[in-house]
N, C-alpha and C positions, 0 to 999 in steps of 0.2 A: 149874194146868197150862194150859199153849199148847197145844193144837188147828192143825195147818198142812196148810190147804188148798193143793194146790198149781194149777198153771195149767191151763189147756185144752191138752192133748194130753198133759201131763207126768205126773210120777210122784213118789212120796213122798221119792225121796231128793233129788229137788231137781239132778241130777248133784254132788253130794255135799255139797253145800251148806245144805240142808235138813238133814243130819246135824250138819252144824257148828255148824249157829245152836243146832242142840238142845243140844249138848256147851257153849256158851256161856252157854246160856238154864238150865242145869243149876247152873255156880256161884253165878248169879243168885236159886237154891234155885227154880226151875222144872221141872216134869219136863214132857217133851212128845212129842206123840203123834204123828206123821206114818202117814198112813196111803193108801192109792189107792184116787181113784171108782172104781164099777164101771165095768168094758171098759178099766180103765184097769194100767200098771204089772204087778203080782202079783193083781189081783182078779180073779175071777169075772164074766163077762157079758160082751158086744159093744161097743167104745166105739161103733159105728154108732149103737146105743140111747142115748145121752146126753143128755139133758135137763137143762137147770139145775135143773128140781121134783125128778128123781132125784137131783144131789148134794143138792140141800137134805135131801133123806129118809137119803140117806148120812151127812151130816152128822151128823143127830139121833140116828143111832145111835152114831157116836162119844162125842158130847158123852153123852148115857146110858150109854156103858158105861165113861166117865170117873168117872160122879156113881155110879154101882153099885162102884166102885174105890176113894170117897169123898174125891173132889174134890169140893169146893165152889163155888170161885175158879177159873174154867174161863175163858181168854181166848181170842179166834178171830182166827188170822193168815192170813191169805187173799191169794195174788199171782195178779194178773191176774182170769179167769175165776172162779178158787176164791176173789177175794175178791169178788167179786158174789155168788158160794155164800153166804160169811161173813154179807155183810150181809143176803143175803135170810132167813137165815136166823135172826141176832139178833135179825128185824125179829116175830119171832114167840116168841121166847123171853127174856122180860124177866128170867130170870135169870143170863143170859152177863154175866160182869165187863167185858168190855169186847173191842172186835174193831180190829185195825188191817190196813190192807188198803196190798199194794205193785201200784201200776199197775191197781188195779181198773175195770171197763169198766162204767160208766154210762149210757151209749146205745149199746143191746144192737142195737137195731134197724138204728142206722148199724156196727157193725159187722159184724154178721153177713150181713144183709139185701142184700149187694151180690151175695151167689153165689146169689140165687134170681134175678137180672136175665138176662134172654132164656133164662129155664128155664121157661118153662111147663109144667105139669104135662100126665102124660096118662096112661095107661092102663101100670099097671106101673113109672111111673117113680117110684119113691120114695125113691130115692137121689141126695141132690145133692153135687157134687164142689166139695172146699175147697181150691183149691191155694196155698198159699203157701211160704215160704224152704225148707220142710221139705219138699216136696213134693206132692203131690194125695192127698187122705184123702174116704173117702167116710161120708155122715152123714144120717141119715132126715129128711124131713120135718117127720115128728116135733119134731122140735130148734126146728126155725125156728118151728113153731105154740104150741111150750110158750113161747116167750121173751114172747110177749104178753101169758100170764098175769104177768107178773113188771114193776113197775115200782120201777125202784132206787133214783129218789130218793124216790122216798113210804115205801120201805122204811129208807132209811138217817136218814129224817127219825122214823124210829119206833125205832130205838134207843135216845132217850133216854130215860131219866136213866142209861142204860150208859153207858160213855166210847167216843170213836173217835175213831182216829188213822190219816189217810190218808197215804199217801208215794207220791208220784208223780216219775217224772223226766220232765225238760223238753224231754232232746230225745227221749222214746218215739214210736217210728215206727210202734207198733203201737195204739196206746191213748195217744191227745192228752193233755194235764194240763190240759183243757178239761173234759176228765170228771171227774177229780180234785176242780177248783173247780166243776164242776156237783154234784157229792156231796157238797162241801164248803159248799157256801152252803146245798142242802137238809136238809142234818140241822141238830139242833136242841144246846143244851149238854148237856154239856162235849163239843168237839171242837176238834182240831187237825188242822192242814193242813200238811205237809213238803214242799214239792219241792224235790228235787235237780238242781242245776244239771249237765247234761251229761250226765244218768244216762239211758239208752237204757230199752226196755221190760222187757230182762233182768239190768239193773243191772248188765252186765256190767264193769266197771270202778269200777263202785260200790256193790259187795255189802255191803263195811264201813261206807259213809254209811246206808246203809237200816236195817244193823244196831243204828249207834250212836240213830239215830232210834227205833227201836222197844224198846230199851234203857233209854233215859233217860225214854222215856214211860210204861214200867213203874216205872223210882223215884220219879217224879215224882208217878206216883197212888198208889204204898204197895204194897208185897208183903204176902201175904195172912200 
């Protein structure tokens, strides 16, 4: 079974692309589990309470659900912050069969701490504005405090001997391809790095290329 971890502010459907990928995986003999992290999509909770540690806990529940259903060969597929979540979880669970990330964040502080600039903490000032292409969202300072508890490069190294595939676009405007190279350098074998020329953070025009990289990796490493 493939468990798919959506990106930051995303949802399990992935705009329909995650559902379509699940249908393609079914042809290849894999079940697919799509879910919303707490506070996202149809899940209960408040998005402002989101933390990486919380998402790792959510993922652990999904993995256990899969195992309870009889799946003993589980692959994690995570995009962006969901990829970081998958790496963090797999570093602690040696029975995961493999991890494939798309545009995963390696340097958490570099990406997120810019939102704290010129925002000294004051009484009652618990929410931080995160302004991006989709507008302004507010998230609790606990999110930033929790990031300091995670080292993605150390986690990537700890995935071995389970296999790791890192997929990233060379034109990623949100998470530079350097993050992929850092994760790949930190990881131990077996590992693969697939850089997709011209692909942006969402793989907007390169979804099929990302799928092909993932499917080929599954086939090369054998199915259960």
